[in-house]
C-alpha positions in Angstrom: 86.2 101.1 102.9 86.0 100.2 99.0 86.8 103.1 97.0 84.9 102.7 93.8 81.4 104.6 94.2 83.0 108.1 95.0 85.4 107.6 92.2 83.0 106.4 89.6 80.7 109.5 90.4 83.6 111.9 90.5 85.2 110.8 87.2 82.3 112.0 85.3 83.5 115.4 85.9 86.2 114.5 83.5 83.5 115.0 80.8 81.9 118.1 82.5 78.8 116.4 83.5 77.1 117.3 86.8 78.3 115.2 89.7 75.4 114.0 92.0 77.5 112.7 94.8 80.1 114.0 97.0 83.1 112.2 98.6 83.1 112.7 102.5 86.0 111.2 104.0 85.6 108.1 101.8 81.8 107.5 102.4 78.6 108.7 100.7 75.1 109.2 101.9 72.5 107.7 99.5 68.7 107.5 99.8 67.5 104.3 97.9 64.3 102.3 97.8 66.1 99.4 99.2 69.3 99.9 101.0 71.5 97.9 103.7 72.9 100.6 106.0 75.8 100.4 108.4 77.1 102.7 110.8 80.7 103.9 110.0 83.1 104.2 112.6 83.1 107.3 114.7 86.7 108.4 113.8 85.9 108.3 110.2 82.5 110.2 110.5 84.1 113.0 112.2 85.9 114.1 109.0 82.4 114.8 107.6 80.7 118.3 108.1 78.4 118.3 105.1 76.8 115.8 103.1 74.6 115.7 100.2 71.6 113.6 100.3 70.8 112.1 96.8 67.6 110.5 95.9 69.1 108.4 93.0 65.9 107.9 90.9 64.8 111.6 90.9 68.5 113.1 91.3 67.5 115.6 93.5 70.2 117.3 95.6 69.5 118.5 99.1 72.4 120.0 101.1 71.8 119.9 104.9 73.9 120.1 108.2 74.2 116.9 110.0 75.3 116.1 113.5 78.6 114.0 113.0 78.3 111.8 115.8 75.0 110.6 114.6 75.7 110.2 110.9 74.5 106.7 109.5 75.6 105.9 106.0 75.7 103.3 103.3 79.2 102.1 103.3 80.8 102.0 99.8 81.5 98.4 99.4 82.7 98.5 95.8 83.4 101.1 93.3 81.4 99.6 90.7 77.9 97.9 90.2 76.7 95.4 87.6 74.3 98.0 86.1 77.3 100.1 85.1 78.4 97.4 82.7 75.0 97.4 81.1 74.2 101.2 80.8 73.8 101.3 77.0 71.9 99.0 75.0 73.3 96.8 72.4 73.4 97.5 68.8 74.9 101.1 69.0 77.6 100.5 66.3 75.4 100.9 63.3 74.1 104.4 64.5 77.7 105.9 64.7 76.8 106.6 68.5 79.2 105.8 71.5 79.8 102.0 71.3 82.4 99.9 72.9 83.4 96.6 74.3 82.3 96.5 78.1 83.3 94.3 81.1 80.4 92.1 82.6 80.8 93.0 86.2 77.9 90.9 87.5 79.4 87.5 88.3 76.0 86.0 88.3 75.8 86.6 84.5 79.3 85.1 83.9 79.6 82.2 81.6 80.1 78.8 83.6 81.8 76.7 80.6 84.6 77.9 78.3 85.5 77.5 74.7 89.0 77.9 73.1 90.6 78.6 69.7 91.1 75.6 67.3 94.9 75.7 67.5 94.8 75.7 71.2 92.2 72.8 71.2 94.4 70.8 69.1 97.5 71.4 71.6 94.8 70.1 74.4 94.1 67.1 72.3 97.7 66.3 71.6 98.6 66.7 75.4 100.7 69.7 74.9 98.3 72.1 77.0 96.0 71.2 79.7 92.3 72.1 79.0 91.0 75.6 78.9 89.3 75.3 82.4 92.6 74.8 84.0 94.2 77.4 82.2 91.8 80.4 82.8 91.6 81.6 86.5 88.7 81.0 88.7 86.9 84.2 87.8 88.0 85.3 84.4 87.5 88.9 83.0 84.4 88.7 81.0 84.0 91.1 78.1 80.6 91.9 76.3 80.9 93.2 72.7 77.1 93.4 72.0 77.3 97.2 71.6 79.4 96.4 68.5 79.5 93.2 66.5 79.4 90.8 69.2 81.1 87.3 69.9 83.7 86.9 67.5 85.4 84.3 65.3 88.8 82.9 65.9 91.8 83.5 63.5 93.6 85.9 61.6 96.8 88.0 61.8 96.6 91.6 62.8 99.2 93.3 60.5 100.6 96.7 61.5 103.8 98.6 61.3 106.4 100.0 63.7 109.3 102.3 63.3 112.1 100.6 65.0 113.4 99.7 68.6 112.5 102.9 70.2 108.9 102.3 69.1 107.8 100.0 71.9 104.8 101.9 72.8 103.5 100.3 69.6 103.0 97.0 71.1 102.8 98.1 74.7 99.5 100.2 74.0 98.0 97.4 72.3 98.8 94.9 75.5 97.2 97.1 78.2 99.2 95.3 81.0 97.3 97.0 83.8 96.8 95.7 87.5 93.6 97.7 87.2 92.2 99.7 84.3 89.7 102.2 82.9 86.6 101.6 80.6 87.1 102.9 77.2 85.3 106.1 77.9 88.0 106.9 80.4 85.3 107.8 82.9 85.3 104.6 85.3 87.8 102.4 87.0 87.6 99.0 86.1 89.1 95.6 87.5 91.6 94.0 85.2 94.4 91.6 86.2 93.3 92.3 89.8 89.9 90.9 90.3 89.0 93.6 92.8 90.4 96.5 94.5 89.4 99.0 97.3 90.8 102.0 99.5 90.3 102.8 103.2 88.4 106.2 103.9 91.7 108.5 103.9 93.3 107.1 100.9 96.3 105.9 102.9 95.9 102.0 102.2 95.0 100.2 99.1 93.9 96.4 98.8 94.2 94.4 95.6 92.8 91.1 95.0 94.4 89.0 92.1 92.4 86.5 90.1 92.9 83.0 91.8 94.4 80.5 89.4 95.7 82.9 86.8 98.9 82.1 85.0 101.7 83.6 83.3 102.1 82.7 79.5 104.4 79.7 80.4 101.7 78.3 82.8 103.2 79.2 86.0 101.0 80.8 88.7 100.5 84.5 89.0 100.4 85.3 92.6 101.3 88.0 95.3 104.8 86.4 95.2 105.4 88.1 91.8 104.1 91.2 93.3 106.3 91.0 96.3 109.4 89.8 94.3 109.0 93.2 92.3 108.7 95.1 95.6 111.6 93.5 97.5 114.0 92.9 94.9 113.4 95.5 92.0 111.8 98.5 93.8 113.8 98.5 97.0 117.2 97.4 95.3 119.2 100.3 94.4 121.4 98.4 92.1 118.3 97.5 89.9 116.1 100.8 90.4 118.2 103.6 91.8 115.6 106.3 90.9 112.2 105.0 92.5 109.3 105.7 90.1 106.9 108.4 91.1 103.8 106.5 91.9 105.7 104.4 94.3 105.8 107.3 96.8 103.5 110.3 97.8 104.0 113.5 96.4 106.0 114.5 99.4 108.3 111.7 98.7 106.9 109.0 101.4 107.5 105.6 99.9 104.6 103.3 100.1 104.8 99.5 101.9 103.6 96.5 99.8 102.5 93.7 101.8 101.2 90.2 101.0 98.1 89.2 102.7 97.8 85.7 101.1 98.7 84.2 97.8 96.0 86.4 95.9 95.6 89.5 98.2 98.2 92.4 98.8 98.1 95.9 100.1 99.8 99.1 99.4 100.0 101.4 102.4 101.2 105.1 102.5 101.9 107.3 105.3 99.8 110.1 104.1 96.7 110.5 101.8 97.4 109.5 98.1 94.0 110.4 96.6 95.3 109.7 93.0 97.0 106.5 93.5 94.3 104.4 92.1 94.0 106.5 89.1 97.7 106.2 88.3 97.8 102.5 88.8 95.0 102.4 86.0 97.1 104.4 83.8 100.2 104.8 82.0 102.4 105.4 84.8 102.1 101.9 86.3 101.4 99.9 83.2 102.6 96.5 84.3 105.3 94.1 83.6 105.4 94.6 79.6 105.1 98.5 79.9 107.3 99.9 82.3 107.9 103.4 83.1 110.5 103.6 84.2 112.1 100.2 82.9 111.6 97.7 85.9 108.8 100.0 87.4 105.9 97.9 86.4 104.7 96.8 89.6 105.1 93.1 89.2 107.7 90.5 87.9 107.8 86.8 87.0 109.7 85.7 90.1 110.2 82.2 88.9 111.8 83.4 85.7 113.7 86.7 86.6 115.2 85.3 89.8 118.1 83.4 87.7 119.3 87.2 86.9 119.4 88.6 90.6 122.2 88.9 92.8 120.2 88.1 95.7 119.4 84.6 94.3 122.5 83.6 92.2 124.9 85.6 93.9 126.6 88.8 92.8 129.6 87.3 91.3 127.3 85.0 89.1 125.0 87.8 88.4 127.6 90.0 87.1 129.3 87.1 85.2 125.9 86.8 83.4 125.5 90.5 82.7 129.2 90.9 81.2 128.6 87.8 78.9 125.6 89.5 77.6 127.4 92.6 77.2 126.2 94.7 80.1 128.2 96.6 82.5 126.6 95.3 85.7 124.1 92.7 86.8 121.3 95.7 87.7 121.3 96.9 84.1 121.3 93.4 82.6 118.5 92.4 84.9 116.2 95.2 83.8 117.0 94.4 80.0 115.9 90.7 80.8 112.5 92.1 82.6 111.7 93.9 79.4 109.3 91.4 77.3 109.5 93.7 74.2 113.2 93.2 74.0 113.5 89.8 75.7 111.0 87.4 74.1 111.8 84.6 76.6 110.2 86.5 79.3 106.8 85.2 80.5 104.1 87.6 80.0 100.4 88.2 81.3 99.2 90.0 78.0 96.6 88.7 75.4 99.6 88.0 73.1 103.3 86.8 73.9 106.4 87.8 72.0 107.9 85.6 69.7 110.1 87.8 67.9 111.1 91.3 69.7 111.5 94.8 68.6 115.1 94.5 67.5 114.3 92.7 64.4 112.7 93.8 61.1 109.7 91.9 62.0 108.1 91.7 65.5 105.9 88.7 66.2 103.2 88.0 69.0 101.2 85.1 69.2 98.0 84.2 71.2 98.7 83.6 75.0 97.3 80.1 75.8 96.8 81.3 79.5 95.2 84.5 79.0 92.7 85.3 81.7 89.7 86.7 79.9 86.7 85.3 77.9 83.7 86.7 76.0 80.1 86.8 77.0 79.9 83.3 76.0 82.9 82.0 77.7 85.1 81.9 74.5 88.7 82.4 75.8 90.3 85.7 74.4 92.2 86.9 72.2 90.1 86.1 69.0 93.3 87.0 66.8 95.8 84.4 66.3 98.8 86.8 66.4 100.1 90.4 65.8 102.9 90.8 63.2 104.6 94.4 62.9 106.8 95.0 60.2 109.5 97.5 60.1 109.0 101.1 58.4 111.7 103.4 59.6 110.6 105.8 57.0 107.1 107.3 58.1 106.7 108.6 54.8 106.9 105.0 53.4 104.8 103.8 56.5 101.9 106.1 55.3 101.9 105.1 51.7 102.0 101.5 52.6 98.8 102.3 54.9 97.0 104.0 51.9 97.9 100.9 49.8 96.0 98.9 52.4 98.9 96.7 53.8 97.8 96.9 57.3 94.6 95.8 59.1 94.6 98.5 61.8 97.0 101.2 61.9 96.6 104.6 63.8 100.2 105.1 65.2 102.3 107.2 62.8 99.6 108.0 60.4 100.3 111.6 59.7 97.3 114.1 58.7 99.0 114.9 55.4 98.1 111.5 54.3 94.3 111.9 54.8 93.4 113.2 51.1 95.1 110.0 49.6 93.5 107.8 52.3 90.2 108.9 51.6 90.7 108.6 47.8 91.9 105.1 48.2 89.3 103.9 50.7 87.3 101.7 48.3 90.5 100.2 46.5 92.2 99.8 49.9 89.4 98.1 51.5 89.3 100.1 54.6 87.7 103.0 56.5 89.2 105.9 58.2 88.1 106.8 61.7 89.3 109.8 63.9 90.0 109.8 67.6 90.6 113.1 69.4 92.1 114.3 72.7 90.3 117.1 74.1 92.6 120.1 74.7 95.7 118.6 73.6 98.2 120.2 71.3 99.8 117.7 68.7 102.8 120.1 68.1 104.2 121.9 70.9 107.4 123.7 71.4 108.9 123.4 74.9 111.5 126.1 76.1 113.6 124.4 78.6 113.6 126.7 81.7 116.7 124.5 83.2 118.9 124.9 80.2 122.2 126.2 81.5 121.3 126.1 84.9 123.4 122.9 85.9 126.7 123.7 84.1 125.5 122.2 80.8 124.6 124.8 77.7 124.9 128.2 77.1 123.6 129.9 80.8 122.9 133.4 79.0 120.5 131.6 76.7 119.1 129.6 79.7 118.5 132.8 81.5 116.4 134.2 78.6 114.4 130.9 78.5 113.6 131.5 82.2 112.3 134.9 81.2 108.4 134.8 80.7 108.5 137.8 78.4 111.0 135.7 76.3 108.8 132.9 76.0 105.6 135.0 75.5 107.3 136.8 72.7 108.4 133.6 71.0 104.5 132.3 71.3 103.1 135.3 69.6 106.0 135.9 67.2 104.6 133.1 64.7 101.3 132.4 62.8 99.7 129.1 64.1 97.2 129.3 61.1 99.8 128.1 58.6 100.7 125.3 60.7 97.0 124.4 60.9 96.6 124.7 57.0 99.9 123.0 56.1 100.5 120.3 58.8 97.0 119.6 59.7 95.2 120.3 56.5 92.9 122.9 57.9 91.9 120.7 60.6 91.5 122.0 64.6 92.2 125.5 65.7 94.9 127.5 67.2 94.9 127.8 71.1 96.8 128.1 74.3 97.7 125.3 76.6 94.4 126.1 78.3 92.2 125.4 75.4 88.3 125.1 76.0 86.2 123.1 76.3 88.6 120.8 78.4 87.0 119.9 81.9 87.7 119.8 84.8 90.8 121.7 84.8 90.4 124.5 82.1 90.8 127.6 83.9 88.4 129.7 82.1 87.6 131.0 78.4 89.7 134.1 78.9 92.8 131.7 78.9 91.8 129.9 75.7 93.9 132.2 73.6 96.3 133.6 76.0 99.7 134.5 74.4 98.9 132.3 71.4 97.6 134.9 68.9 100.1 136.4 66.3 101.0 139.8 67.6 104.4 140.9 66.1 104.3 144.6 67.5 103.7 143.1 71.0 106.4 140.2 70.7 109.1 143.1 69.5 108.2 145.1 72.5 108.9 142.4 74.9 112.2 141.4 73.2 113.3 145.0 73.1 112.4 145.4 76.9 114.8 142.5 77.3 117.6 144.4 75.8 118.0 142.1 72.9 119.1 144.3 70.0 119.4 143.5 66.4 122.6 142.9 64.8 123.8 143.7 61.4 122.4 140.4 59.8 118.9 141.3 61.3 118.9 138.7 64.0 118.8 139.9 67.5 121.8 139.3 69.8 122.1 138.3 73.5 122.3 141.1 76.2 126.1 140.4 76.0 126.0 141.3 72.2 127.1 137.8 71.3 124.9 136.1 68.3 121.5 134.7 69.8 120.8 131.4 68.1 118.0 129.1 69.4 118.3 125.2 68.8 115.0 123.0 68.7 115.2 119.4 68.7 112.3 118.0 66.2 111.6 114.2 66.4 111.8 112.4 63.0 109.9 109.3 61.9 106.9 109.7 64.4 103.5 111.0 64.5 103.2 114.5 63.1 105.5 116.5 61.1 107.5 118.3 63.7 110.2 119.2 61.4 107.9 120.7 58.8 106.1 122.6 61.8 109.6 124.0 62.9 110.5 125.1 59.5 107.3 127.5 59.5 108.1 128.7 62.9 111.6 129.5 62.0 110.8 131.5 59.0 108.2 133.5 61.1 110.6 134.0 64.0 113.2 135.2 61.6 110.9 137.6 59.6 108.8 138.8 62.6 111.0 139.2 65.6 114.6 138.5 64.4 115.1 135.4 66.3 117.4 132.9 64.7 116.4 129.2 65.0 118.6 126.2 64.3 116.6 123.1 63.7 117.8 119.7 64.7 116.0 116.6 63.4 116.4 114.0 66.1 115.6 110.5 66.4 113.2 109.5 69.2 115.8 107.8 71.5 118.3 110.5 71.1 115.6 113.0 72.1 115.3 111.1 75.5 119.0 110.9 75.9 119.2 114.8 75.3 116.4 115.6 77.4 117.8 113.3 80.5 121.3 115.1 80.1 119.3 118.6 80.1 121.0 119.4 76.8 117.8 120.5 74.9 117.3 124.3 74.5 113.9 123.9 73.0 112.2 120.8 72.0 109.1 119.7 69.9 106.7 117.1 71.2 102.8 116.8 71.5 100.8 117.4 74.7 100.8 120.5 76.8 97.1 121.4 77.4 94.8 118.2 78.0 93.3 118.1 81.4 93.0 114.3 81.4 96.7 113.6 82.2 97.2 116.5 84.6 97.6 114.3 87.6 97.8 111.0 86.1 100.5 111.6 83.4 101.7 115.2 83.9 105.0 114.8 81.9 103.8 117.7 79.5 102.1 119.8 81.8 104.5 120.7 84.4 108.2 119.7 85.5 107.3 116.2 86.4 110.2 113.9 85.1 112.9 113.9 82.4 110.3 114.0 79.6 109.0 117.4 80.8 110.4 119.7 78.0 109.9 122.8 80.1 112.0 121.6 82.9 113.6 118.0 82.3 116.2 118.5 85.1 113.6 120.0 87.5 111.5 117.1 86.7 114.1 114.5 87.6 115.0 116.4 90.7 111.1 116.3 91.5 111.3 112.4 91.2 114.8 112.1 92.9 116.2 115.0 94.9 119.7 113.7 94.8 120.0 114.5 90.9 120.3 118.0 89.4 118.6 120.5 91.9 115.6 122.4 92.7 114.3 124.6 89.8 115.5 128.0 89.3 112.0 129.0 87.8 109.7 130.1 90.5 106.6 129.3 88.2 107.8 125.7 87.8 108.5 125.2 91.5 105.0 126.6 92.3 103.3 124.1 89.9 105.3 121.2 91.5 104.1 122.1 95.0 100.5 122.6 93.8 100.9 119.0 92.2 102.0 117.5 95.6 98.9 119.2 97.3 96.6 117.9 94.5 97.9 114.4 94.5 96.8 113.6 97.9 93.3 114.5 97.2 90.4 112.7 95.5 89.4 114.2 92.1 86.6 116.5 93.5 88.9 118.2 95.9 91.7 118.8 93.4 89.9 120.5 90.6 90.7 124.0 91.8 94.3 123.1 92.4 94.3 121.8 88.7 93.1 125.0 87.3 95.8 126.8 89.2 98.4 124.5 87.7 97.2 125.2 84.2 96.8 128.9 84.9 100.7 129.3 85.6 101.2 127.3 82.5 99.4 129.5 80.3 100.3 132.8 82.0 104.0 132.0 82.2 103.9 130.1 78.8 105.7 126.9 79.9 104.6 125.4 76.5 104.0 127.1 73.2 101.2 125.1 72.0 99.8 125.3 68.3 96.6 123.7 67.1 94.2 121.8 69.2 90.9 119.7 68.2 93.0 117.9 65.4 92.7 114.1 65.3 95.1 112.5 68.0 95.0 109.5 65.7 93.9 108.7 62.4 92.8 105.0 62.4 92.9 103.1 59.0 90.8 99.9 59.6 90.1 97.3 57.1 86.2 96.6 56.4 86.4 93.2 57.9 87.6 94.3 61.2 85.0 93.9 64.2 84.5 95.1 67.5 86.3 98.3 66.9 84.7 101.0 69.0 83.1 104.4 67.9 82.7 107.6 69.9 85.5 106.8 72.3 88.4 109.4 72.9 92.2 109.1 72.4 94.0 108.6 75.6 97.6 108.5 76.6 96.7 107.5 80.3 94.4 104.5 78.9 97.0 103.7 76.2 95.0 103.9 73.1 94.2 101.4 71.3 94.5 99.3 74.5 91.5 101.2 75.9 89.5 99.7 73.2 90.2 96.3 74.6 92.0 94.9 71.7 91.5 91.1 72.7 88.0 91.3 71.5 88.7 92.4 68.0 88.1 89.9 65.3 88.2 89.7 61.4 85.1 88.6 59.6 86.9 87.0 56.6 
C-alpha cells in the first residue's frame, strides 16, 4: 500500500493546521464525487476500529463506528497527487507571499523534448558527450518555478565562501543528495532520486523505484546495484562501518534488510513498524552519497568506482597496500575517505554540480553535472548555473566584511547578525538584498551541560555528578540575563524562551513551558546552589561539595554561525556576579568540538538547536541524547546508537527520553505527537539544554539583485538542508 496520502495530510500538523484525515492502519476512508474503491485485505482492516469519513470538498468531519469485517476503503495508491504540485497560482514572488519552486507531479504535463546548456551542446557536437536525451533518465524530475521567475537562462558562476575543510555542509546543503525529499515548505514528502516510493500498511516494508536510465556524473548507469553495493559491502562490513547508522535499524535496534527487486526497484524491510523511516530517508540522517551521516552511511555508493578500494573485490592485501600508500592505517578508513566526494573529487556523484576542486584547498570548484536527472517545465536540463566556486575565509569576521562588500552571489551560511546594520547600509552599493529565514522554536545559542561527563572514567566525576543534578542545571539557566544576549548578539531580534518555546507545533507541550527555567531569578538560583552544598570560597566563587574549587569549562566554536564566544563571555560575567560560578571559556575549532564530544571530554558546550519541533524525530541530535553530537549526553547518545560503546545513561531523564523516542519512532506522525510532547516536557523540566533566544533569523541570506528563482516565505530547515530545500538547481542569474 502506498504511504503518501496519510503522510501528506498528517505532516500539515507540522504547521499547526487542522488535519482532515486519519491514518488507520495505513488506509484512509474518503468520500469523493468520483472514486474507485477496492476492498482492503481483511488482516489489515482489522487494525481499524474507528474511521473519519471526510467529504473533501466540504471538509466535513464525521466520526462513526464501522464493523471492521465490512470496511470498504479507497486504497492509498500514492502519497502525492498532481494537484499538490499546482496548489498555488503563479506570480507570487512579487507579492512577498510564499513562493517556491515545485515539482510537476502529473507526468502527463512533463515535457517530451529536452534542451541543454550551450557548453554541453558544444560537447555533444564535438562527440565528447551523448545527446541530452540519452543523458537524462526516462522520467526526469520536472521543476516548475512559475511562482517565482520561471524558466531561466544558462550561465554564471555562483560565488560563495566556506571556512575550511570542516565546513563540508556548505556544499552538502546545496547539493541535496537525497533518495526522496521534501517540498520547500517541509510539509510534504516528494520523489527525488527515486521516482516513486511506498510503504506497506504497518510501516515495516518500504519500496523505492529508481529513475530508469539515470546515470552517475561519469555516465555510468545508476541502478539498484549501487544501493546493494552499499548495503552488502558498506553497511554490513564492520571493517568499513563498525557503528551502524541509526536509520538502518529500528528504535529497538533491529537492522533492516535491503533487497533488489530488479535494476530499478529495491525494498527495505524491518521486523517491526518503523513509522518515521520515510521521513528520515527524506532528511539529513540519510542524505545520500555526497552527504553522509556518518561517513559511508549515505544509502548508496558508485559500485563501478568504489569496488577498486574494497577488500572483497581486490583482496585484503591489495586494499591495505592502497590504504598505506595513501597514508591510512587500514583499508576500511581509506575506503570511506574515497567514498566522500567533498574530499575526493574523482568520485562520481548524482548531484547537480560535480566536484573539480575539493574542500582541502583554498578554493573549491563544482561544475555542472552533464548527467543531472532534472529539467525545468520546458524540458531544459538543470542546473542553469555553470559552476559554484567557494573561496576560503577562515575568519568569519573577514567573511562577513566580504559579504557586505558584495563579493558573493548568495551567502547565508556564516553571515552573523552583528553584520546586519552594515548589510542594510550597503545594500544599494553592493547590489544585493537581505532576506531572513527562521526556524520556529530553535535557539541559535544553546549551552549544553554534559550529563555524561565523568561517568566513564574521563573528566572530573564530582563535577559530572553536579551536571547530572537537575537543580544545578536549573540554577545555571536562571542565573544569567538572556536579554543582554538578545541585544548584544542578535541586535534586539527574537525573544528569550526555554527549549519548549511556542508557537512550535506539533510537539510544544504548552504555553506554561515557554519560559520554564529561562527567566533571570538570582535569588532562586542561589537557593538551589546552596541546597546542593556549594559554598562560596574566599575568592567569591563556589566550591565543589568536597571543598575543592569549582570551575566549569565550556567549549565555544569559533569561525561559524553566531558569536558563541561573545555569548559565553556575557554568561560568564553573570554567573560570576550573580551566583558565584567560575566559568572558563575554551574557543574551539569545529572539528575539535566533534572530537571532544565523541570522547566525552566536553563539560559544557555551545551550539544551536534545542527546542525546534521539526527535528525531534527526524534529526534529534540536539533534543535528546541521540548520538555523539548530543551535547547533553554524547556518551549516552553513542550508546543509544551502538550498545557496545560507553554504557547506558546514568541520568534517568535522559534514559526516559530515549525510551520515549524509541516508542515514537515506530509510529506515524499523528500517533507520536503526545510522545513528542512528553520528550519536550522532560527536556524543559530537567533543563537538558540551556536555551537563550528564539525567533531570530536562522540564516541571513545576502542575495545579489540578479539572482532569480530564490524562494520567499519558506522556513529554514536543518532536516531539509536549507538552501537545498529551495531546489538550487533552478537558481539562475539575470545578467
